C-alpha angles and dihedrals in degrees: 000000000000088000091051091048090050091051092050091048092051091046090055091048092049093048091048095052091045089054090048089050091051091050091048092051091048090052089050090055093046101045126054146123090292134039094213118121116205139120094269094052094046101039104027099035116020099032094058089045094053098040092041091052091048092051098041094042092050094047097045091047091053091046091053092044094053094041092054088057093040094052093032085229126122091210096056118116143159093286093054092083090055091239093122090049091049091053089048091051091050089052091048093051095053097039103038103037114087116243096021127133095256094130096056117102111264095005095114092049092049091047091052090051093048093049091049094049094048089057090042092055090050091051092046091053090046089053088063093049098041115047091178112090091209089062089052090050090054091048090053091051091049091050089051091054091046094052090045091054092050091049091052091053091048092048091053093056098037128103120260092251093050092045091052092049093051095044092052091047089051090057089065123240143183091200095098094056116112128192091250090057096054096083089052090049091050095046096045100033109037106018096063094058099041094080089057088070088073093060096074094123092050092046091050089054092043092053089061093060139283095273094052090045092053093048087052090058097260117141097219097194095050092044092051094046093048091051091047092054095047094045091044094054091047096048093043091054095047093045092050093051102034107020125244102322111199136213097007092102092042103046108031098060089056092048090050092050091051089050098050103014127251099263103090121052090191091061092044092050088061099041101041098065091046090051091049091049092052092047095052095041092054091044090052091050091053091044094054097038096051097030094241129143109262093232089057090054092046091051094046090051100034103044097058090046091051093046090050092049093050098044107031112016114100088205093056092048090053091047093050093046 
């Protein structure tokens, strides 16, 4: 009977959040920077915004969710591996350096991918050398500072036009998405992290420590490397298409755990991507309606939520401890 009641409760939670997601998507179609209603506005502008936000929000939320378990750290997120910073550095190299191929079609996307994968390879090799996840976390932070320093040097010597292009890309945006790009965003952004949802038993064992995981039959090194690769591909794709979107991977997994509890990974695997999709869709609506950069909206919404969770939420205190 308790199991049946739990299933009913989760079903109601799932239905409720699906309804909320539908309402959020409807608002995204209705509100925007213009009140005009025609095929171009709906299909070429608002449809890519809505579907892009659904895909990117779901994928980043799952990445953050799994990384918080992988690093056993409630503050872990997609940028902790340095993949986002690598993509940003690739973009900086091709946009800011004089005489590069930044004006060619697809060159900026390829550069973002290459930068992300270089950092990903470094992190994968480090994962073999450092078995402690805290050491990997520190390596990711050092890589982030290194790429940031290089970008600052490039910005100082770049032309005004190149500097403006890179700065606007760094603010994050779904404006550049086109309907033809959505399948690529889905395949590269969301598909790589979906298989991770089937590793709930291994992740439960991993969360208890490496020794317990190994005695449970989990190959810790392979598990960690597989998660790194999947998360890296996902984050690289989203960053290349949408820029470095902030706070989605940090905040939404916590909100989902408060909503359904932190006991069942299977439940969280279903709720977390829906929460991320809602968060990014609503942020995109505010961004377009008020004419603000989407990263500014994400920070204004995400930072107070994170501060509240860390300082005042009983759940967050229990999770951190």
